[in-house]
N, C-alpha and C positions, 0 to 999 in steps of 0.2 A: 569590489561590489559585494553585497551581502550574500551569505550562503544560501539565501532563498532561491538562488538561481537553479537549484535542483528541481524547482517546480516546472521547468521547461525542458523536459527530457526529449529524446529523439522521437518517441511515438507522438507526443503532444505537438512537437514542432512540425512534423509532417502533416498532421491533421490540421494544424493552424494554417499552414501554407495552402492546403487544399481549400479550406474554408474561405480564406481571404481571396484566393483566385476566383472562386465562385461568386463571392460577394462583389468583387470588382466588376464582373460582367453584368451582374444583376442591377447594379446601381449606376451604370454609366449615364442613363438618362436622368435619374433623380439627382445625381451629383452635379451634373451640368446645370440644372436649374437652381440648385442650392448655391452655386458659386457667386451669384449676384448679391448674396447676403454679406460677403466679405467686406471688411472695412477698407478705407483709403490707406494703402500700404505706405505711401510716402511719409505719413505721420506716425506709423507704427514702428516702435523703437527696437523690437527684438529682431535679430538677424541670425543667419546660420541655420544649422540643422540639428535636430535630435535624431538618435539612431536606435532602432529596435532590431536585434538580430533575427527576429521572427518576421517582421513586416517591412524592414528597410528604413530609408530616410524619411524624415518628416520635416518639411521646409517651413520655417517660421515666417517667411516673408517672400513675396514675389520678386523683390529686388535680388534675391539670391541667384535667380536664373534670368534676370532682366526680362521678365515676362509680364510686368504689371500692365502693359497696354492691352494685353489680351486676357489676363487672368489676375485680377486685382485683389490681393488678400494680404493679411498680416496680423501679427499678434503684438499687443502693446501692454504696458503697465501704466496705471494711473500715477502721475508724479506725486500726488498727495497721499492717496490711500494704499498704493501698491497693488490694487486689484488688477487682475489680468483680464483681458478681453480680446475678441477677434478670432480669426481662423488661421489654422495652419493647413498644409496640404501634403498628402501622401499619395504617390502614384498607385499604391496597392490598396489602401483602405479609404481613400477619398478625403473629404473635409474633416478636420479635427477642430472642435470648438473649445475655446477657452472662455466662452460667455457664461455668466452666472445662470442665465435662464435655461441654458442647455444642459446644465448639470444638476438641476433640481431633481430630487429623488435619488441622489448618489447613495452608495452603500453605507456611508458613515459621514456624519457631520464633522467639520464644516465642509460644505459642498463647493462654494464659490472659490475659485483659485486666487491666491494672493501671495505676494512676496512682502514679508515684514520689512519695513523701511529701516529698521534699526538693527535687527539681528540677521536679516537676509534669508531667513528660513522660508521656504515655499510650502504652502499648505493648500488643501483643497484638491479638486479633481478637474480633469479635462475629459473630453469624450469624442471618440470617433463617431460621426453621425450615421455611419452605416451600421452601427451596432444598435441593439435594442429594438429592432424592427421584426416584423413577421418572418422575414427571410434570413435573419441573422443566426438562426440555429441556436438560440439561447445565449448568444454572446451579447453582453450589455454595452460594450464599447467604452466603458469607463476605465480611466487610469488615474492613479493617485500620485500626487507630487511628493508626499512624504508620509511616513507612518512608523511602524515599529522597527523598521530597519535603520541602521545607523548612518547610512549614506544617502539620505533623501536629497532632493533637489534643493540647492542653496545658492544664493546670489552673493557675488562680491560687488565691487563698485560698478563694473561694466561687463561682467561675465557670469554665466551660470555653470554649475557643476553638479555631480551627483546623479542619482537614478530615480525615476518614477517607476511604479509597478502597475502593469496593465493586465494582470492575470495571465491565463494560459495562452491567450491569443497574441497579445502585444508583448508579453514578457517584460524584461527589464529595459527601460528606455533611458538611454544615456543622453544627458543634457550638456555635456562638456563642450559640445560644438556650437552652443547658443551664446550669442553676445548681445550687447545693447549699445546703440549709439547715443544713449542718454544715461545719466547716473541712476542706478537702481536703488542705492541706499542713501539715507540722509547724510548731509555733510557731517564731517568728523566732530564739529563742536555743537551739534544739535542739542538743544535744551539748556545750554549754558547761558549765563547772564550776559547781556549786551546792553548798549546804550547808544543814544544819539550823540552827535557832537554837542558841546556846551553852547548855550546861548550867550548873550552879551554879559550876563552877570554870573555865568558859570554854572547854570542849572542844566541838568540832563534829564531826559526821559528814559527810564530803564525798562527793559523787556527781556525776552529770551530768544535765542537763535532758532529759527524755524528750520524745517527739514531741508529747504533749498539753500540754506546758508544765510538768508537775510534776517534782519533783526525785527522782532514783532513791534518794537518801538520805532516808529518812522518819523514822527513829528517832533521837531525841536521845540522846547518850551517857548512860548511867545515872550517878547520883551515886557509885556504888560504884567507878567507875574513877578518881574524884578522890582516893580515900583514899591518902594517903601518896605521891602522885605527886611532890610537891615540898614538903619541910619545911625551913624556914630558922629558925635560932636565933642569937641574939647576934651579928648582923651578918655571919655567914658563910653561904655558899650553895653548893649543888650542883644542877645541872640536867641533864636528859637531852633530847636531840633526835634522833629523836622519842621520846616517852614510851611510845607504843604502836606495836609493830612487827609485821610478819608473823612467824609461827612460824619460828624459826631466824634471824631478822633481826638487824640491827646498830643500835647507837645510839652517840651521842657524849656523853660526860660532860664538863661544864665546871664548874669550881669556883673560888671566890674565898674565901680564908680570912685568917687573921691569926696570925702566929707560925709554929710548926712544925706542918705539916698532913700528914695521911695519908688516902688514900682506900682503904677496905676493901671487898672483895667479900662476898657472903653467908656465905662460909666463914671470914671473919675474916682473910683473906690480904690483905696490903697490895699494891695494884696501882699506886699512885702515891704519891710523897712529894715534895710541893712546896706552897708557899703558895697558888699558883694554877696553873691549866693546863687541858689537855684530854686525853682519852684515849678511844679507841674500844673499845667492848665488843661482842662478837660472839656469835652462836649463841644468841640469847634464845629459849628454848622454854617458859619459865614466868616468872611474876612474880619479878623479881630486884631486891633492894634493895641499894643502895650507900650507904655511910656515910662522911661526911667528919668527921674529928676533928682539931681544932686546939688547941694549947696556946700561950697568949701568953707574953710575957716575965715576967708576974707569976705564971705557973703555973696560970692559969685555963683550964679545958677547955671547949670549945664543940663541939657536934655538929650536923650537918645530914644529911639523907638524901634520896634520890630513888629511886623504883622504876620499872623498865622492864618492860612487860608485852606479851605477844603478844596480838593481837586485831584487831578491825576498825580501819580507818584513822581515827583521831581526831586533830584538831589544835586548837591553842588559838585562841581568838578573836583 
């Protein structure tokens, strides 16, 4: 733990205990009425206890003591954003809120408590609701998840560790006893390239791996995109790379023929005259078919074609 623990000396410690004892008595009625704000604990993923040497245990969920039927509360993390919300409970200081609306006006931004889904670092504040009131003796109730000290609260896959700082009253709050029954961090391959399975002609839809491990590309390219993408006859061929482009995009045609060959655009205009080669085609805004026609030394004609279409990014297997 950081050497800032010198902030909680014996004199302050005894004063804090006296203050908290008084506050506990003063707020029995107000805390009892506040309890109904707590969220449905069965869906709240944090479990276990944080520990303050000044004020004791802070329970993150009523399942810890099997008391949800009579006192329903809990703290949870949003699976997408990592934002914390809900209520914890301390028998000495009452309800402790992790809700963004309760920490508005915190000593230093950012106020809303959050666990970064990639790095695991916890930021923001939580607040004992018995602080910041007329009877709190100047105690704000705020505690910070991380700051200038090196061992702030941080998440691993399913556990928390490190210390929050709650000033002279709460002191250093140890989160090493807090766990989660759901994953706190994004899956290991988050952000990497992924793809759907190939369709009947080998085309895939590409995307990136989301935080929950699923691929952003969900739909396999339909069979309709396979039609006339590449037709080859009599040993000659013409291909396009890519075959599907953004609207207004470009593609490169590559062909190999036999004898005298000509590549035609959809209007029947010759755009290339060679047995083999490459050419760039630009400004594709609709499905455009290019035809390769070759006549060999015996006068036999062979045709091949390829179509380039604007659309979602598909690639071959």
